[in-house]
Backbone bond lengths (Angstrom), bond angles and torsions (degrees), N, CA, C in turn:
res aa  C-N    CA-C-N  psi(-1)  N-CA   C-N-CA  omega(-1)  CA-C   N-CA-C  phi
1 M - - - 1.516 - - 1.508 108.21 -
2 A 1.353 114.76 126.32 1.470 118.41 -179.24 1.546 111.32 -71.91
3 T 1.327 114.59 138.12 1.452 118.54 177.49 1.510 110.25 -81.09
4 N 1.334 114.85 167.94 1.494 118.66 -177.69 1.518 110.81 -62.39
5 T 1.345 116.48 -35.34 1.498 120.87 178.49 1.498 109.14 -61.82
6 E 1.360 116.78 -44.72 1.450 120.36 -179.52 1.476 112.40 -64.69
7 K 1.344 116.13 -39.60 1.455 120.35 179.69 1.533 110.09 -63.84
8 R 1.344 116.78 -39.85 1.464 119.75 -179.56 1.484 109.64 -66.50
9 R 1.373 118.74 -36.85 1.450 120.51 177.50 1.540 111.68 -62.17
10 E 1.376 114.59 -39.70 1.468 117.58 -178.38 1.528 109.20 -69.02
11 V 1.367 118.45 -39.77 1.439 121.72 179.22 1.509 109.44 -60.43
12 K 1.357 117.47 -48.23 1.425 121.26 178.61 1.541 112.11 -55.96
13 Y 1.365 117.19 -43.34 1.448 119.60 178.59 1.478 113.29 -60.35
14 F 1.332 117.30 -46.21 1.493 120.29 -178.84 1.543 109.72 -67.90
15 E 1.316 117.19 -30.34 1.464 118.24 178.23 1.501 111.23 -67.89
16 K 1.338 114.69 -31.86 1.493 118.56 -176.19 1.555 109.32 -72.48
17 K 1.325 115.64 -21.47 1.446 117.68 179.46 1.556 107.13 -71.60
18 S 1.267 116.65 105.98 1.439 122.12 -170.84 1.528 114.25 -64.15
19 L 1.326 113.60 157.79 1.453 119.44 176.19 1.521 109.17 -60.65
20 K 1.330 116.01 -36.09 1.478 117.38 -178.97 1.513 110.99 -62.00
21 R 1.336 117.89 -40.85 1.464 121.67 177.59 1.504 111.53 -61.81
22 R 1.347 117.89 -42.16 1.440 119.85 -179.74 1.496 111.48 -66.04
23 I 1.296 115.44 -39.89 1.503 119.83 179.15 1.501 107.87 -62.20
24 R 1.348 115.63 -45.60 1.486 120.12 179.85 1.538 111.19 -57.25
25 D 1.336 116.64 -44.98 1.422 121.19 178.73 1.534 113.01 -56.41
26 Y 1.335 114.21 -46.74 1.455 117.96 -176.14 1.552 110.70 -74.29
27 V 1.302 117.89 -27.10 1.475 119.18 173.25 1.546 109.38 -66.58
28 V 1.353 115.81 -43.02 1.485 120.36 176.62 1.538 111.08 -60.16
29 I 1.346 116.51 -44.03 1.414 121.19 178.21 1.516 112.55 -60.98
30 T 1.372 116.93 -40.37 1.448 122.04 179.85 1.523 110.61 -66.11
31 V 1.343 118.22 -44.67 1.467 119.41 177.90 1.493 110.64 -65.00
32 S 1.363 116.91 -41.01 1.467 120.18 -178.52 1.533 111.10 -64.81
33 A 1.341 116.32 -40.84 1.451 118.29 178.16 1.555 113.06 -61.37
34 F 1.315 114.40 -36.76 1.493 118.77 176.16 1.510 110.21 -66.36
35 I 1.313 119.90 -46.07 1.444 122.41 177.32 1.505 111.64 -59.05
36 Y 1.326 117.12 -39.96 1.452 121.95 -178.80 1.527 109.09 -66.18
37 A 1.331 115.81 -42.07 1.463 121.74 176.32 1.516 114.43 -61.16
38 V 1.350 113.62 -37.49 1.508 119.75 176.88 1.511 108.15 -61.71
39 A 1.367 117.27 -44.28 1.447 120.87 179.79 1.525 113.10 -58.99
40 I 1.320 114.95 -40.36 1.477 121.27 -178.21 1.536 110.77 -74.31
41 S 1.358 115.59 -54.92 1.455 120.23 -168.30 1.542 113.80 -74.87
42 L 1.365 116.80 -35.51 1.464 119.13 -174.02 1.524 112.95 -102.02
43 F 1.358 119.33 -11.61 1.434 119.28 -178.40 1.538 113.97 -126.56
44 L 1.341 117.54 -55.12 1.466 117.25 -174.62 1.508 115.76 -81.81
45 D 1.298 118.93 -50.95 1.483 121.77 -176.50 1.558 112.44 -60.74
46 P 1.304 119.10 -49.31 1.481 119.05 -177.65 1.559 111.02 -67.08
47 N 1.305 118.28 -18.33 1.505 119.51 177.63 1.497 111.46 -101.20
48 S 1.380 117.54 12.91 1.452 121.48 177.73 1.506 112.58 57.51
49 L 1.324 118.01 42.81 1.474 123.90 175.41 1.523 108.20 -108.02
50 A 1.306 112.72 113.10 1.483 120.26 -176.11 1.521 112.69 -108.06
51 P 1.324 120.01 87.94 1.477 122.20 179.11 1.488 109.91 -66.46
52 G 1.285 118.00 178.79 1.464 121.49 -178.40 1.525 112.89 -68.72
53 G 1.308 114.69 -178.93 1.473 118.97 174.90 1.547 113.58 77.91
54 V 1.320 114.28 -173.21 1.488 120.89 -178.59 1.540 109.78 -60.94
55 T 1.355 116.37 -35.43 1.464 118.88 -179.10 1.540 111.49 -60.59
56 G 1.332 117.84 -42.72 1.447 120.96 177.13 1.474 112.31 -65.04
57 I 1.329 117.15 -42.34 1.495 119.53 178.10 1.484 111.03 -62.46
58 A 1.312 116.28 -40.05 1.528 120.68 -179.68 1.529 109.96 -64.74
59 I 1.306 118.34 -42.88 1.475 121.49 179.43 1.536 110.20 -63.72
60 I 1.330 116.48 -41.30 1.483 118.32 178.20 1.540 111.48 -64.63
61 L 1.372 116.90 -45.29 1.459 121.64 -175.97 1.508 109.38 -69.48
62 N 1.329 119.14 -26.94 1.465 123.00 178.16 1.546 108.46 -59.82
63 R 1.344 119.70 -38.29 1.440 122.48 -178.32 1.536 110.05 -74.31
64 V 1.308 116.46 -25.45 1.447 120.32 -177.52 1.559 111.74 -87.28
65 T 1.307 115.09 -42.95 1.477 118.44 -173.74 1.567 112.81 -105.02
66 E 1.287 118.11 -14.83 1.467 125.14 -176.78 1.519 113.89 63.42
67 V 1.366 115.20 16.85 1.471 120.07 173.28 1.554 106.33 -80.38
68 E 1.297 117.56 143.12 1.445 121.12 -175.73 1.557 111.86 -58.01
69 T 1.309 115.62 139.52 1.464 121.69 -175.25 1.528 112.42 -56.79
70 G 1.352 117.18 -42.57 1.464 120.65 179.73 1.507 110.39 -62.41
71 T 1.309 118.03 -41.62 1.444 123.46 177.92 1.517 111.12 -60.69
72 L 1.306 115.97 -44.60 1.482 120.26 178.24 1.522 112.29 -63.26
73 I 1.342 116.20 -38.96 1.471 118.47 177.03 1.464 110.10 -59.52
74 F 1.317 118.03 -42.70 1.477 122.76 178.24 1.542 112.23 -62.48
75 L 1.356 115.07 -49.98 1.448 120.72 -177.07 1.500 113.28 -62.99
76 I 1.361 116.04 -42.34 1.445 119.54 178.72 1.562 111.72 -64.84
77 N 1.327 115.44 -35.78 1.455 119.81 -179.10 1.572 114.23 -73.63
78 I 1.295 118.85 -18.51 1.434 119.98 -176.91 1.523 112.67 -58.33
79 P 1.354 119.31 -55.10 1.451 117.20 179.04 1.549 112.31 -66.20
80 I 1.366 117.17 -27.96 1.495 119.66 178.13 1.543 109.07 -66.83
81 I 1.321 115.59 -43.14 1.446 119.23 -179.55 1.513 110.62 -65.65
82 I 1.303 116.22 -41.72 1.489 118.68 178.24 1.576 109.99 -60.07
83 L 1.332 113.32 -42.39 1.487 117.28 174.42 1.494 112.85 -59.16
84 G 1.319 116.93 -42.66 1.469 122.89 179.46 1.541 111.31 -63.33
85 V 1.342 117.55 -42.26 1.459 119.57 176.77 1.521 113.10 -62.07
86 W 1.372 114.48 -41.65 1.478 121.59 -179.47 1.526 108.57 -62.64
87 K 1.365 118.57 -43.77 1.431 120.11 -171.23 1.526 112.07 -87.31
88 F 1.342 118.74 -34.48 1.451 120.96 -172.04 1.485 117.04 -119.70
89 G 1.372 118.23 -5.65 1.423 121.63 179.69 1.511 114.95 89.80
90 I 1.307 115.62 158.25 1.473 122.06 -175.05 1.471 112.95 -65.82
91 R 1.376 118.49 -33.87 1.481 121.20 -178.04 1.518 111.05 -61.55
92 F 1.345 115.17 -42.18 1.464 118.00 178.49 1.545 113.94 -66.10
93 I 1.305 116.86 -35.26 1.473 120.74 -167.84 1.505 109.69 -96.92
94 L 1.334 122.48 -10.28 1.456 121.84 -170.99 1.529 112.29 -61.37
95 S 1.342 117.50 -50.83 1.437 123.02 -179.39 1.556 110.61 -65.26
96 T 1.347 116.50 -30.68 1.468 122.04 177.85 1.544 109.32 -66.49
97 M 1.334 115.55 -41.42 1.470 121.44 175.49 1.503 111.42 -58.89
98 Y 1.315 114.91 -45.74 1.461 120.81 -179.67 1.514 111.30 -60.86
99 C 1.349 115.35 -47.12 1.467 121.65 -179.61 1.560 111.20 -60.97
100 T 1.335 113.95 -44.58 1.496 117.61 -178.44 1.509 111.26 -64.59
101 V 1.304 120.13 -42.19 1.462 122.10 179.30 1.537 110.33 -62.01
102 L 1.326 116.64 -44.03 1.481 120.88 179.62 1.530 111.93 -62.85
103 I 1.353 115.27 -43.92 1.441 117.65 179.95 1.527 110.99 -61.76
104 S 1.295 117.69 -42.77 1.457 123.91 177.25 1.560 109.40 -60.18
105 F 1.308 116.95 -48.96 1.460 120.14 -178.81 1.523 112.60 -62.00
106 F 1.329 116.90 -50.78 1.455 122.14 -175.92 1.545 109.86 -65.82
107 T 1.340 116.92 -32.66 1.442 119.02 179.84 1.529 112.22 -66.96
108 N 1.309 115.98 -43.53 1.511 120.87 175.71 1.528 109.29 -65.99
109 L 1.318 116.45 -37.15 1.464 118.63 -177.71 1.515 112.12 -65.53
110 L 1.304 116.51 -40.58 1.472 122.54 -174.71 1.534 113.43 -84.29
111 T 1.344 117.07 -24.56 1.513 119.84 -174.40 1.538 112.62 -52.70
112 P 1.302 122.25 -40.03 1.506 118.33 -177.07 1.521 113.10 -64.07
113 F 1.345 119.53 -16.47 1.438 120.52 -179.89 1.511 112.32 -72.93
114 G 1.309 119.19 -18.75 1.467 123.13 175.04 1.481 111.32 78.36
115 A 1.368 114.59 -172.99 1.486 120.67 -173.89 1.508 111.77 -77.99
116 V 1.289 114.71 137.58 1.496 121.21 174.34 1.495 108.31 -71.88
117 T 1.397 118.83 -36.21 1.440 122.02 179.62 1.537 105.61 -143.59
118 T 1.331 115.82 145.23 1.464 122.78 174.81 1.524 112.71 -98.04
119 D 1.297 116.02 0.63 1.469 120.98 176.56 1.531 108.24 -79.07
120 P 1.330 119.15 111.27 1.495 119.55 -175.76 1.517 113.64 -60.38
121 F 1.353 116.49 -31.38 1.475 117.73 -178.18 1.506 108.87 -69.46
122 L 1.346 117.55 -44.43 1.454 120.83 -179.93 1.529 110.66 -66.61
123 A 1.340 116.25 -36.82 1.455 121.00 177.98 1.521 110.41 -65.87
124 T 1.330 117.42 -35.53 1.436 123.16 179.14 1.583 109.86 -65.18
125 L 1.321 114.02 -45.86 1.499 118.59 -178.02 1.522 108.62 -67.64
126 A 1.338 117.02 -49.49 1.509 117.10 -177.36 1.496 112.22 -66.76
127 G 1.346 117.74 -42.95 1.448 120.94 -176.29 1.532 112.79 -63.88
128 S 1.356 113.83 -44.84 1.487 117.42 -179.63 1.510 112.88 -68.18
129 G 1.361 116.10 -35.27 1.437 120.83 178.96 1.543 111.39 -64.40
130 L 1.330 114.43 -48.05 1.498 119.89 179.23 1.531 111.07 -62.91
131 M 1.344 118.25 -40.50 1.431 121.91 179.45 1.529 111.48 -63.46
132 A 1.337 115.26 -41.50 1.453 118.78 -179.00 1.548 110.98 -63.86
133 V 1.319 115.62 -45.21 1.495 118.86 178.55 1.515 110.53 -61.70
134 A 1.352 115.45 -45.10 1.483 116.20 -178.70 1.496 113.19 -63.55
135 L 1.322 117.65 -45.94 1.467 122.34 -179.41 1.523 110.59 -64.49
136 G 1.334 116.27 -39.97 1.480 118.23 178.44 1.473 113.37 -61.22
137 W 1.299 117.35 -42.21 1.460 121.22 178.25 1.568 113.39 -67.30
138 V 1.357 113.99 -36.64 1.462 118.49 176.72 1.515 110.95 -65.23
139 F 1.324 117.44 -44.72 1.418 123.48 -179.45 1.548 112.01 -61.71
140 K 1.333 114.08 -37.10 1.467 118.85 -178.29 1.551 111.73 -67.39
141 T 1.334 118.02 -23.75 1.473 119.63 176.12 1.510 110.88 -80.64
142 G 1.359 117.45 -7.69 1.434 120.04 -178.14 1.519 111.91 94.03
143 S 1.309 118.82 4.37 1.461 124.07 -177.48 1.536 107.23 -103.41
144 T 1.354 115.56 179.22 1.468 122.48 172.87 1.529 107.18 -137.49
145 S 1.299 114.12 171.99 1.507 119.21 175.99 1.526 112.45 -93.09
146 G 1.365 117.27 8.67 1.454 121.43 177.49 1.537 108.56 84.64
147 G 1.356 115.16 -150.62 1.473 119.57 174.35 1.533 113.37 67.87
148 T 1.345 112.55 -141.24 1.475 118.07 -174.10 1.500 112.25 -66.95
149 D 1.307 119.96 -19.03 1.470 123.38 176.88 1.543 109.44 -53.86
150 V 1.346 114.39 -49.48 1.426 120.43 -177.31 1.550 111.45 -71.81
151 I 1.335 116.18 -39.80 1.493 120.72 180.00 1.541 109.86 -60.79
152 I 1.295 115.55 -44.16 1.493 120.40 -175.67 1.502 109.20 -70.90
153 K 1.351 117.04 -35.26 1.472 120.33 178.83 1.533 109.74 -64.33
154 V 1.364 116.91 -37.42 1.448 121.89 178.12 1.549 110.37 -69.66
155 L 1.314 116.62 -44.46 1.460 120.19 177.94 1.516 111.64 -59.71
156 R 1.339 116.12 -37.74 1.464 117.94 178.32 1.524 113.63 -64.69
157 L 1.342 116.40 -30.97 1.447 120.41 177.67 1.491 109.97 -65.90
158 K 1.353 119.47 -39.86 1.437 124.79 -178.41 1.496 113.93 -81.71
159 F 1.349 113.62 -37.94 1.482 119.78 -179.27 1.523 110.00 -124.68
160 P 1.338 118.23 76.51 1.483 119.87 -173.15 1.507 112.82 -66.28
161 Y 1.313 118.27 -15.06 1.469 119.65 -178.86 1.549 110.76 -80.53
162 L 1.327 119.40 -10.92 1.436 121.95 175.21 1.532 111.14 -75.87
163 K 1.337 117.76 138.43 1.419 122.21 -179.93 1.544 109.67 -82.71
164 T 1.330 114.42 134.63 1.482 120.96 179.24 1.529 109.54 -59.07
165 G 1.343 117.61 -50.14 1.486 121.23 -179.01 1.491 110.84 -58.18
166 S 1.356 115.79 -42.63 1.511 117.73 179.90 1.497 113.94 -63.37
167 L 1.353 114.09 -38.26 1.484 118.08 178.66 1.549 111.71 -65.82
168 F 1.307 115.77 -43.14 1.517 118.36 175.75 1.515 110.72 -60.41
169 L 1.333 116.74 -45.58 1.451 122.46 -178.87 1.497 110.52 -61.48
170 L 1.334 118.70 -40.95 1.450 122.70 -178.94 1.524 111.83 -66.52
171 T 1.317 116.65 -49.46 1.465 119.76 178.00 1.532 112.71 -60.79
172 D 1.300 115.78 -45.40 1.471 117.50 -179.66 1.479 113.18 -64.34
173 T 1.366 116.03 -38.97 1.467 119.13 178.17 1.511 112.06 -62.03
174 I 1.316 117.02 -42.68 1.509 122.81 -179.93 1.494 107.78 -60.19
175 I 1.340 117.63 -47.28 1.452 122.40 -175.28 1.548 112.62 -67.20
176 V 1.338 114.98 -44.29 1.450 120.09 177.25 1.569 112.05 -62.23
177 T 1.348 114.18 -42.01 1.447 119.62 176.68 1.471 112.82 -61.85
178 A 1.365 116.02 -42.60 1.474 119.70 177.27 1.521 112.49 -60.57
179 S 1.331 116.31 -35.61 1.441 119.73 179.72 1.554 112.51 -62.82
180 A 1.352 115.65 -30.67 1.477 117.91 178.43 1.533 109.96 -65.67
181 F 1.317 118.92 -35.95 1.462 122.10 178.20 1.481 112.21 -73.66
182 V 1.318 118.14 -43.03 1.462 123.66 -174.61 1.583 107.97 -67.90
183 F 1.335 114.84 -49.72 1.463 116.85 -178.85 1.518 114.24 -85.72
184 R 1.352 115.88 -5.33 1.460 121.69 177.47 1.556 110.02 53.02
185 N 1.298 115.35 43.52 1.438 120.92 -176.68 1.527 109.47 -151.83
186 I 1.298 114.61 101.87 1.506 119.58 -178.48 1.494 111.26 -63.02
187 D 1.318 117.15 -33.56 1.509 120.25 -177.94 1.539 109.09 -62.71
188 R 1.308 118.65 -39.08 1.439 119.34 -179.30 1.514 111.91 -70.46
189 A 1.348 115.19 -32.37 1.500 118.98 175.35 1.518 109.97 -65.50
190 L 1.327 117.89 -40.94 1.425 122.48 -178.86 1.554 110.47 -66.14
191 Y 1.336 116.33 -39.86 1.417 119.15 175.86 1.539 111.70 -65.67
192 A 1.356 115.81 -38.42 1.470 119.89 174.60 1.499 113.21 -60.00
193 G 1.359 114.94 -37.39 1.456 119.54 175.01 1.531 111.87 -64.12
194 M 1.329 116.45 -36.11 1.440 121.78 177.34 1.580 109.17 -65.97
195 V 1.315 116.82 -37.97 1.457 120.27 176.75 1.508 110.80 -59.47
196 V 1.317 116.46 -45.06 1.534 121.84 179.78 1.503 109.37 -59.94
197 F 1.368 117.44 -46.90 1.433 121.79 -177.69 1.563 112.06 -67.16
198 I 1.270 116.50 -49.63 1.475 120.65 -178.31 1.529 111.19 -63.35
199 T 1.364 116.34 -42.18 1.475 118.25 176.86 1.466 111.48 -60.48
200 S 1.324 117.98 -41.94 1.507 122.82 179.83 1.556 110.98 -59.49
201 V 1.354 115.13 -45.34 1.462 119.23 -178.79 1.496 112.70 -66.47
202 L 1.325 113.90 -46.45 1.484 118.80 -176.50 1.486 110.15 -70.39
203 L 1.343 118.63 -34.34 1.463 121.40 178.03 1.535 111.60 -60.46
204 D 1.349 115.05 -38.55 1.484 121.81 175.19 1.507 109.48 -59.36
205 L 1.344 116.70 -46.08 1.472 119.92 179.94 1.492 113.44 -62.53
206 V 1.334 115.03 -42.22 1.487 120.00 179.54 1.537 110.99 -64.74
207 L 1.289 117.23 -41.60 1.450 121.29 -177.08 1.530 114.91 -79.48
208 Y 1.343 115.17 -39.09 1.466 117.80 -169.40 1.523 114.80 -129.35
209 G 1.306 118.11 0.36 1.456 118.68 -176.78 1.509 111.39 74.17
210 R 1.327 116.48 -146.51 1.464 121.45 -174.61 1.542 110.17 -103.04
211 D 1.298 120.56 7.23 1.452 120.71 -179.02 1.545 111.47 -66.35
212 G 1.329 117.35 146.79 1.449 119.69 179.87 1.518 112.46 -76.86
213 A 1.271 117.76 -38.33 1.479 120.11 -178.53 1.545 110.71 -157.79
214 K 1.276 119.02 179.37 1.439 123.40 -178.34 1.546 109.39 -123.36
215 L 1.310 114.15 138.08 1.452 121.68 173.90 1.523 106.70 -105.00
216 I 1.321 119.06 121.29 1.434 123.23 -172.49 1.568 110.62 -121.30
217 Y 1.328 113.08 130.05 1.501 121.29 170.93 1.508 107.71 -114.24
218 I 1.324 116.14 132.11 1.471 121.92 -179.01 1.522 109.20 -127.75
219 I 1.285 116.22 122.52 1.531 120.92 174.45 1.507 105.99 -112.50
220 S 1.331 114.10 118.67 1.451 119.75 -177.02 1.523 110.96 -154.41
221 D 1.353 116.39 150.18 1.431 123.51 172.10 1.522 111.69 -72.23
222 R 1.338 117.27 -10.53 1.438 120.29 -178.40 1.558 109.25 -117.36
223 S 1.330 116.01 42.43 1.454 122.19 -174.23 1.568 111.87 -59.35
224 E 1.278 114.37 -37.31 1.471 119.07 -175.07 1.532 111.33 -65.32
225 S 1.344 117.29 -46.84 1.448 121.00 179.65 1.527 111.92 -67.46
226 I 1.343 115.77 -37.03 1.494 118.47 176.61 1.514 110.26 -64.95
227 T 1.353 117.07 -45.47 1.467 119.25 179.36 1.489 111.48 -63.28
228 K 1.293 120.36 -39.88 1.443 123.14 177.83 1.535 112.19 -56.04
229 R 1.311 114.73 -48.15 1.479 119.24 -178.29 1.531 111.97 -69.03
230 I 1.358 116.94 -37.75 1.461 118.94 178.60 1.556 110.98 -65.31
231 L 1.345 116.34 -37.77 1.432 119.32 178.77 1.530 112.29 -69.01
232 E 1.313 117.03 -42.11 1.436 122.39 -175.04 1.574 112.86 -78.60
233 E 1.346 114.98 -43.57 1.446 118.00 -172.25 1.509 114.51 -90.64
234 L 1.327 118.66 -29.34 1.435 123.83 179.54 1.489 115.94 -104.08
235 D 1.340 114.91 -15.87 1.444 120.33 177.90 1.527 113.73 54.06
236 I 1.325 116.89 49.98 1.429 125.03 176.53 1.496 110.79 -125.96
237 G 1.331 117.33 157.64 1.423 123.42 176.79 1.531 113.49 -72.32
238 V 1.294 117.43 146.09 1.486 123.43 178.13 1.538 109.55 -132.60
239 T 1.268 115.80 137.69 1.499 120.91 178.04 1.510 109.01 -122.14
240 Y 1.343 118.35 135.60 1.420 122.92 171.12 1.518 112.07 -86.79
241 V 1.304 117.90 129.90 1.459 122.31 172.26 1.541 107.08 -110.97
242 Q 1.297 115.47 124.79 1.465 119.32 -178.09 1.522 111.71 -72.66
243 G 1.289 114.21 130.12 1.480 118.83 -180.00 1.521 110.09 -139.69
244 T 1.333 117.31 162.05 1.451 123.47 179.57 1.544 109.74 -133.26
245 G 1.312 116.67 125.90 1.438 121.98 178.97 1.492 112.65 -62.08
246 A 1.299 120.94 121.21 1.486 122.77 -176.62 1.521 112.33 -62.87
247 Y 1.366 116.91 -35.04 1.443 121.47 -176.74 1.551 110.29 -86.01
248 S 1.341 115.34 -47.33 1.493 119.33 -176.89 1.542 113.25 -82.48
249 G 1.311 116.35 -25.66 1.457 119.65 -177.85 1.521 112.22 75.25
250 K 1.332 117.82 8.31 1.456 121.76 -178.20 1.539 110.83 -86.97
251 D 1.315 115.86 144.32 1.478 121.50 175.23 1.536 108.50 -77.42
252 K 1.344 115.49 138.45 1.467 118.90 178.07 1.529 109.60 -134.01
253 N 1.345 113.31 151.79 1.466 121.36 171.34 1.560 106.99 -91.89
254 V 1.277 117.98 111.89 1.489 122.51 177.72 1.520 105.08 -90.92
255 I 1.332 116.74 119.38 1.473 122.12 179.75 1.506 107.77 -79.12
256 M 1.378 117.51 130.02 1.439 122.87 175.05 1.521 108.25 -126.29
257 C 1.350 116.40 129.33 1.464 116.79 176.31 1.555 108.32 -153.15
258 V 1.339 112.88 148.50 1.461 119.75 174.90 1.535 105.96 -105.94
259 I 1.348 115.88 130.35 1.448 120.67 -171.92 1.514 108.79 -136.48
260 R 1.325 114.40 139.77 1.478 119.36 177.60 1.512 107.13 -61.65
261 K 1.321 113.06 145.31 1.444 121.45 -172.81 1.555 112.34 -58.58
262 Q 1.347 116.07 -29.63 1.457 117.56 -178.69 1.530 113.06 -65.07
263 L 1.371 116.31 -22.73 1.433 120.68 -176.50 1.507 114.11 -105.22
264 A 1.367 118.38 -4.80 1.438 123.27 -173.01 1.547 110.66 -56.52
265 Y 1.372 116.99 -44.52 1.435 119.64 -177.35 1.516 111.95 -63.21
266 K 1.397 117.27 -30.95 1.423 121.36 179.36 1.521 111.69 -68.66
267 A 1.366 114.65 -36.00 1.462 118.45 174.88 1.538 112.02 -64.01
268 E 1.308 115.10 -42.66 1.440 119.99 176.24 1.482 110.45 -58.57
269 E 1.306 120.89 -43.42 1.416 124.90 179.47 1.552 111.58 -60.88
270 I 1.345 117.70 -41.46 1.442 123.17 179.80 1.528 108.10 -62.07
271 V 1.375 117.92 -46.09 1.467 119.36 -178.83 1.506 111.03 -65.38
272 K 1.299 118.82 -39.98 1.482 122.75 -178.96 1.559 109.51 -64.35
273 E 1.340 115.90 -37.73 1.493 119.08 -179.49 1.500 112.16 -73.85
274 E 1.346 116.51 -36.94 1.494 120.81 -176.17 1.510 111.55 -82.14
275 D 1.335 118.38 -41.33 1.472 122.25 -178.19 1.521 110.33 -151.51
276 P 1.350 117.29 88.89 1.475 122.55 -178.58 1.513 112.47 -54.20
277 L 1.349 118.58 -23.82 1.451 121.01 -174.69 1.514 110.96 -101.84
278 A 1.301 119.62 14.25 1.457 123.43 176.95 1.536 109.63 -65.95
279 F 1.327 112.70 151.95 1.505 119.96 175.16 1.515 106.40 -99.44
280 M 1.321 115.76 120.87 1.417 121.68 -177.02 1.525 113.95 -128.50
281 I 1.307 117.64 133.30 1.482 123.84 178.58 1.512 106.98 -114.49
282 V 1.333 118.61 123.92 1.480 122.66 177.76 1.557 106.50 -120.99
283 T 1.318 115.44 120.91 1.441 118.55 179.90 1.577 109.76 -133.66
284 S 1.300 115.55 168.51 1.501 119.90 -177.93 1.532 109.74 -79.92
285 A 1.289 113.51 146.39 1.491 122.13 174.55 1.521 108.77 -132.54
286 N 1.310 117.94 99.47 1.425 121.66 -171.05 1.482 114.44 -91.30
287 E 1.305 119.22 -25.68 1.458 124.25 -179.54 1.538 108.47 -125.00
288 I 1.359 118.93 109.80 1.427 124.28 -177.62 1.536 110.15 -127.89
289 Y 1.268 117.04 122.72 1.460 121.43 179.27 1.535 110.92 -116.98
290 G 1.261 116.68 143.12 1.447 122.51 179.38 1.559 112.18 132.42
291 E 1.317 115.57 -172.51 1.446 120.80 -176.16 1.550 110.74 -60.93
292 G 1.274 115.28 130.33 1.449 121.73 -179.42 1.522 116.55 89.65
293 Y 1.317 113.11 -11.65 1.493 118.56 -178.32 1.549 108.74 -124.66
294 K 1.314 117.12 -134.20 1.500 119.41 -177.02 1.504 111.14 -81.68
295 S 1.304 114.05 151.65 1.488 121.07 171.35 1.491 108.95 -78.45
296 Y 1.333 116.52 144.34 1.519 118.36 178.23 1.554 111.12 -66.57
297 F 1.337 115.76 -21.89 1.474 117.09 -170.29 1.514 115.87 -109.28
298 S 1.332 116.33 -27.02 1.451 116.52 -171.04 1.538 115.71 -101.49
299 E 1.314 118.45 -18.93 1.476 120.83 -168.86 1.546 110.63 -69.96
300 K 1.338 120.50 -31.79 1.479 118.21 -174.17 1.508 113.56 -110.48
301 L 1.391 114.53 20.26 1.457 117.87 175.34 1.501 110.05 -72.19
């Protein structure tokens, strides 16, 4: 339970986040939602390419129900957003709601323009590239596009032993496989699988560049709660490095962890939520040996 002092610290932190910064974040989300809608309406949907997530489900249901894809994206996200509000609070989900509504609106707005290209390979490349850029920009604002992101975050709270990457892979595989039966075209399903793969690779580049992993140091008065969440939610190892504040003379546990770049932003979110005034250093880690990473003996043969 947070003390009154801790609550005041959090309030001061959020007050410091200027109105200009908030406006900038929502401008970025708006532009990103439009780019995401372009990927769906002008490349993926008209070519019957159903990538994973809510977008893929909406494209599949569009062929079954003839309800507009953008409308379906919104309708499917309603219970997911309610679940997110219940589990994580309105502050976490507010920008996600805004992003979801815009994606739905822009998707319906652009759909009448039809396909830019009818070549499924070109549509795959263009659609996945645009989706990766849009999602990367949204994630950098601290928001999400809703959908399976929220569901998997909830599942990880209840079943922390489940791997985030495995859950995404499972849901995307089910959706892509379902598209093969609905569209009765295995080629389209294979192209949709390519969209999932290319989007994942490009999203990593947008968010983290070409680095292999991140080395993170966290100095906080709430190191125990931060460590607990990193262990449970991200399923990665954490090491305490003993340190002493030069000014205060107090002993501190400095959290050190190496994390795959796909999860680095999640670690940053945990630190921000637990202690907005924590001191955190994030640096690149290109060569990592040990359990879960490279073998000492086989990688350089």
